[in-house]
N, C-alpha and C positions, 0 to 999 in steps of 0.2 A: 309046504308049497302045494297049491292046488294042482288038479290034473291039467288044467289049461296052462298054467305057468310051466309045469314040467314038460309038456309037449312043445311049447315054444322054445324052451332051452334046448331040448334034444334036437329040434329041427335047426336051430341056429348053428349048432356044432357039426351038423352033417357034412358040410363041404370039407371040414378039417379032418373029421374021423374017417371019411371015405377016401381021403387023399386027393379030392378034387382041387383043393387049394393047398399050397405048401404050408407046412407048419413053421411059423417064425419062432425065434427065441423069446420074443416079448409080444404079448397081446394086451391091448387096452380094452376093458370090457365096461361099457357104459350102461347104467341101470342093471348092473350085474345081479344075478340071483344064483344061489347054490343049488346044485343037483348032482346026482351021481355021475352023469356023463361028464360034468365039468372036472371031476376028480381024476378022470382017466388021462386028462391032458397035463396034469401036474400043476399044483399051486404056484411053483416058483416062476413060471413064465407069465403069470397074470399080474396086471395092475387093475384093480376093480374099483369102480365108482358106484356107490349106492348110498343114497341119502335117507332111506327108510330104515330105521334102526333094527327092527327084527330081521330083515334081509341082510343087513350089514353084519349083525351078530352071527348069523348062520355061516356066512363066509369066513369070518374070523375064526370061528370054532373049527372050521375045516382047514385052517392053515393059510388062507388067502390074504394077500395084502389089500386092504380095502380102506377107502376114505369117502366121506360124504361128497367130496368133489375132487377130481384129479387136478392137481396143481398144474398151472400152465408152465411150460418149459420150452426151451429152444429145440429140444429133441422131438422130432415128429414121429408119430406112432406108425409102426410098420404094418400093423393089422388092428382095426378097430371093430369090435363086436358091439351091437346095439340091440337091446330089447326095449322098444319104445314104449312110453306111457300112453294112456288112452286119450288124454287131452290133446287136441289137434295142434294148437299153437305150441305147446310144450314139446310135442313130438317132433314138429318141424324144426324147432330151435335145436333140439338134440341131434337130429340128422345133420343140420348145418354145422354144428360144432364138431361132429365126427369128421365130416369132410374137411373142415378148416384145419384140424389138428392132425390129420393123417398125412404122412409124407408122400412125395411124388411117386415113390415106388410101392406105396402101401395101398391097401384096399379097405373098404368099408363093407361089413356084412351085417345084415339086418334080418330079424325074423319076428313074426307076429301071427297070432291065430287068425283064421279066415273070418271069424266073427268079431275080430278086434281091429278090423280095418287094414288087413294085410295088403289088399289090392291098392288102396289109397296110399299107403305108406311106400309101396313100390313105385307108384306113379310119382310120389314126391321125391324119392331118391333119383329117379330118372330126370326129373326137372333140374336137379342139382348137378348131376354128373353125366347125363346121357345114358345110353343103353346099359342095362344090367343083365346079369344071368340069374335065373331063378329056378327053384325046385320046390315041389310040394310034398308034404308028408305030415302025418299026424294031425290032419285038419288044420295045418299051418302052412306058412309060406316063408322060405328063406331066399333072400336075393342079395347079390353082391356086385360090387363094381369091378372093373378091370383096374390094374394099377393106375392111380389117379393121373399120372403123367400121360397116359394114353387115352384119357377121357376128355370130355368137353365140359369141364367144371364151369358152372355159371357163377363166377365170383361175386357178382353184384347181388344175385339172389341169395347166395350163401350169407352175405353180410346182413341182408334184410331179414332172413329168417332167424339168424342168431339172436336178433333183438325181440323176437316175438314173445318170449317168456320173461322179458326183463321186468324187474319190479317197477311198479307205477302207482300213482295216487288213485285212490278210489273213494267213493262216498264223499264227494266234495272236498277231497284232500284230507279227510280226517284220518285215513289209514293208508298204508302202503301194502300192496299185495302183488301177486303175480299169477299167471295161468298155471294150472296144475295143482294149486292148493285147494282144499275143500271150500266150496262156496267162495271162490277167490275174488269175485267182483261184487259181492253183495253181503248183507248180513242175513244168514239163514233164519227162517221163521222160528225154528226150535230155540235157537240161542236168544232171540228177541223175547220169546215168551218166558224163558228162564230169567232173563234179566229183570223183567217186569215184576217178578215174584220175589226177588231177593230183598229181605228185610234190611233196612239201614243199620240195624244194631249188630250185624255180624262183625266180630272183632277178633283180633290175635293173629296168629301165624296161619296163613291161608295157602292153598294150592289150587292150581287150575290144571286138570288132567285132559290132555289133548287140546292144547291151547290154540292150535291153528295160527292165524295171523294176529291173534291177541285181542279180538273184540271183547270176549267175555271177561278177560283179565282187566281191561281198561274200565269197563263198566262197573265191575266189582269194586275197584278202588275208588272210582268217582262217587259211587252211591253209599259206600260203607267206610266212613272215615276212621273207624276203629280198627281196620286192618293195619297191622304194623309191619308185616313183611309178606311177600308173596313169592311162591315157587312156581315156575312155568314148566310143565312137562309136555314134551311133544316128540313123537317118533320120527316125524319128517323134518330133516334138518333145514330144508328150504323154507318151511313154514316158521320154524323156530327163529331163524335169522330175522324174518319179518316181524315176529312178535317182539323181539328185543328192540328193534327200531321203533315200533309203534308205542312202546312203553318208555322210551327215552325221556319223554316230557314229565313222567311221573317218578322217575327213578331217583330224583334228588330229594323226595320227601318220604319215600317208602323203600325199604330194602327189597330188591328184586333179584332173584336168582333163576337161571334157566338151565334146563337139563334135556339134552338130546337122549331120550330114554324111552324104552318100552314099558309102559305102565303096567302091562300084564305081568311083568317080571317082579312086581312089588316096588314099594317105595322105602327109602332108607331114613326119611325124616318123619316126624310126627306133627300133626296139625290140629288147630282149633276149628278150621273151616276148610271144606273142599268143595269146589264147584266143578261140574263137568257136563259136557255134551258128548257122551262117549260114542265112538264109531260102532256101527253094526254091519259093516262090510269089510271083507278081507281086501288085501292089496290088489287082487284080481277083479274086484267088484262084486264078488258073490256074497250073498247074505250070510252073516256069521254072528247070530245073537250071542254066542259064547264070548265074543269080544267085550260086549257091554257088561256081561256077568263078571268077567275077570277084572274089569275096571271097578265095579262095585266091591268086589272082594278086596282089591288093593286099597280102596278108600276106607273100607271098614277096619282093616288092620292098621292103617296109618292115623286114624283119628284118635285124639285124646279122649278120655272119658268125658261125656257130655258134649263132645264135638259134633258139628252139624255138617251133613252132606246134602248138597242140593244138586239135582241132576234133571235133565230133560231127556225123554225117550219117546219113540213112537208108541202110541197107545197099545198096539198089539203085542209089543215085545214082552216076553214072560220073565220079568225081573222080580216079581213080588216074592217068590219063594226065598231067593238069596237075600233080598232086602230084610224080609222078616226074620230070617235065621241069623243075620249079621248085625242087626241094630236093635236097640232097646225100644225105639219108637219110630214108626213109619207112617207118613200121611201123604196123601195126594193133595198138593196145594192148589192145582188148577188143571183143567183139561180143555184143550181148544185146538182146532185145526188138525186133529188127529194125533196130537202130542199130549203127554202127561208131564207135569212138573212135580217132582217128588222131593220131600224133605225127609231125611232119615237122621236120627240122632243116636249116637252111640251111648249105651247104658253106662252108668257110673260105677257099676260093680264088675 
């Protein structure tokens, strides 16, 4: 976890750890992340929602009950903690859901970094519930409601905002996507450049690492009829659900499997073809070129002898050393708009 993430989590828990708010027997934690301050409250009292696999895995390893989405139930939450995402519509939808699923005697507690829109998020919560109490520390801000029965919940706005991150058609109806997903409302230039270089002769068992809403996977199958099966790997469950839907039309002619999985932990299957537009930012938005290197290492280990790896990366990213060390043959197929398209072939010995 980055220093920014740790500071936001520590600040979120301040009202509970300092005794400003009463400690309930059960706490629902939306966009939960693990950190040492969380452990002091005890895993047993938490129901955690986290759709990003590396963060969900960290919570599970620490003994917390975690799911990509907290199942709806008739039982209202007595306390809901929220670490909002950066995307505004997604964040507003999450705040609205927190208010909507917290009981009349429950409270909603939210925290964010000052440089991550804390003031705007506080204003958003005030729009939903009326006045809140706030506290600043660690260059972050935590703010919370009174028991919701004592607030002025704007029910109409809650319902409007809950729909802000709903899946919807994009690109003239060709794909379904939603706010908060990488390049959610468009096809990013890097993926377009990669698709344009894919040779139609690619064949066999293929994988798409970091599939997003499925654009690259769809294009691979449409351009390369020799692909017999395709595995989708995506760490963000919200994106993977979309990819499954976007590949439904092709699923009847090609075997498609999907995995909510952290690619950097390695792959359990072997492949003839792997394509990827790997991430190079951490979940907090900070640059992390090591992510792409770990994607490359995972691809190299998973390719069959003679297998081909096609990836796109920002031109400045230092991937050449690990590519040359991991593959028998590496070439730059194209460079344009600040990106490089690379084909790497695994040696046969």
